[in-house]
N, C-alpha and C positions, 0 to 999 in steps of 0.2 A: 805554502798554505798560511793563511794569515792567520791570526788570534781571531775570534770566536767571540763574540758578544752580542747581551741584549739588554745591555743597559745604553745611559747618554753616553757616548764618547767622551764628552767633555766632563763629565762625572767621574769616570774611571780616570782620566786624565787628572784632575785635580788632586785625587787620591793619591793616583803614584807620585807625582810631583812633591804631595809631602812627605809621603814614605820615603823618597830618593834623597830628600831635602836633608831627611835624618842620619843618611848614612858618611860615614867621616871619611874623611880626603875626597869627595866625591868630586871635588876640581881635579884630581888625575886624569880623571876622566875626559875632562878639556887641555889637557898638557898645562894648564896655569899652576903656578908656585901659589904659597900662602900669601904672599905677600900680592900677589895678584887679584886672589880670590879676594882675599880681605876688603883692596882699594875697591870692589864694585859695591856700590850702594846696594840694599837691601832688594832693589825693583831689579838691580842688573843680573843678581845670582836668581831672582826668582823667574826672570825670563833665562836663563842659562838653564835651569832642572827644566822650568814647562817643555822648553826644547828638545833636550834630552829625555823627559819623560814621551813626548812623543817618538821619537827615535827609536826606544827603548821597546815601545809598546809595537811598532811594526817588525823591529829586528828580533822579538819572539815568535813572530812568526815562522822563522827559521832557525831559529835557536833556540831551544830549550831553558836555559840559564844565559844570562848575559851579566858579569862582572863589573861593577863601577864602585872606584874606590878600596873600600874595605867593606865593602859588600855586594849584593849580587839582588837580581830579582830572577827567580823562575817560574815559568808558567806552567800549570798543572791544568793539562788538557782534559783529563777526568772529570774533574771538579770544576772546571770553568772558572780558575783562581788563578790571580800574582802572587807571589808572595815576594816580596822584599826582607830582606835577613842581613846582620853582618854577623858574622860570626856563629852563634851558636843563638842569640837573639835575634828571636822573628818581630821584625820591627810592625809590619805592617800585613794583612791580607785582605786581598779586594778580589771583591765578588765582580766578575763580567756580567753574569745573568742575573733575576732576579730570584 
């Protein structure tokens, strides 16, 4: 079962990418060291995070929670939202429908 959405996919992924980019140690998901991540320029980090956002979006169709770095993305199927958090801090709530 996939993630159902009623907004433009690109808008959802843009918001998800921005939120994921705020998660500490996100590069651990790519098995990258701090030095390797820091060596990437802004465009390289953005491309990695964008690819991860696509993968997470589709992965949430099978798993309700995906852990990333020190955070997680949770799919609230009942409310059609994605919750990006790190510990007790909620980074973003992304609406999947209008």
